[in-house]
C-alpha positions, 0 to 999 in steps of 0.5 A, a space after each residue: 225438233 220444232 213443235 207444231 202448235 194449233 190455235 183454237 180455230 185450227 182445232 175446231 176445223 180439225 174436229 169438224 173434218 174428223 167428225 165428217 170422216 167418221 160420218 162418211 164411214 158410218 154412212 158407207 156401212 151397208 145395212 142388212 136387208 129386212 126379210 119379209 116372209 113370202 106366203 106359205 103354200 096354203 091355197 097352192 094347187 097343181 093340175 094336169 090333164 083332164 082337170 086343167 082349164 082348158 082340159 089337156 094342159 101339162 104332161 103326165 107320163 109313167 117313166 117306169 113300172 114293176 107290177 105284180 097283182 098278187 105282191 108288191 108293185 111300184 111305178 114312177 111318174 113325171 107330171 108337169 102343168 099349171 100351178 095356181 095360188 100364192 105361187 102361180 106359174 108352172 110345176 114339175 113333179 117326179 114321184 115313185 108310188 109303191 103298193 101291196 097286193 091289188 085285191 080290193 074290188 073296184 067294180 068295172 075297173 082294175 082292183 086296187 091296193 093299199 099304198 105302202 109309200 109315195 115319195 115326191 120331189 117337186 118344183 114351182 117356177 113362178 114370178 112370186 118366187 121359186 119353190 122346191 120341195 119333197 112329199 112323203 106318205 106319213 105312217 098310218 095314212 090311207 091311200 090306194 093305187 093301181 099298177 097293171 099292164 093290159 095283160 095282167 088286168 082283169 078288165 084288159 086295161 093298162 093303168 097306173 093310179 094313186 089316190 090318198 085321203 086326208 090327212 094326205 101327203 106331208 110336204 117340206 118346201 123351200 121358197 126362194 124369193 129375191 135371193 132369200 130362202 124361207 121354209 114351209 111344211 104342211 099337208 098335200 090333199 087331195 092328191 090324185 094321179 091316173 094314167 090309162 095309156 089307152 084313153 090318154 084324154 082322161 089322164 089326170 093329176 091334181 093336188 092342193 096344199 095346206 101349210 101347218 105354219 102361219 108364215 114361212 120361216 126365214 132360212 137364209 138371208 143373202 145379205 147375212 154371212 152368218 148363215 151361209 158359205 158365201 162372203 158377199 152381199 147380193 149373191 143369193 143364198 149358198 148353203 152347202 
């Protein structure tokens, strides 16, 4: 078998070629994208109906109700309208409100009841990113509500309403920005819902958000497969 020998010049050429190949391989390794946290929901606000500018924007609708003035009552609603703040755009919110006996006098309007629950699912569609979240009524938080048909009402007016005082509803939200996901939580107050079918022009909904975080928390980086169940970059977050 013949031996192959390399002189000094040949060795130097091979070394340079191998070094270039390694450099090319290093350059081809994709760099992980840095996650820049988007804003929290502090300063975000929702509005529909009477409280919009101009008034009457959005939609307010009670989708189901079970009213008992002397016992437990509940109603569900769906509301949508403009969203303002760090995620400007539009929002949609679906909710169920529950309450006890409606025995708190309210002058010329329907009597109110103390709320026993307020559960919410909401979404925000915005050029700044999309947000999904939930809200609940914390234990010990005071809110009042109305659930009455016209025939049940002491003043003859069908009405569905809910209002909560500070600290308000507790929210948990996920913001998706450029395919990455970030978490946020805090409080939503004030929150006011009022639907009187006989005077639809006066129907209104509004709320404002205040985060309990200084910044949003990274939940999922679309270019990191260590915290999700998809295998390639630039596919968005796909957690199961």
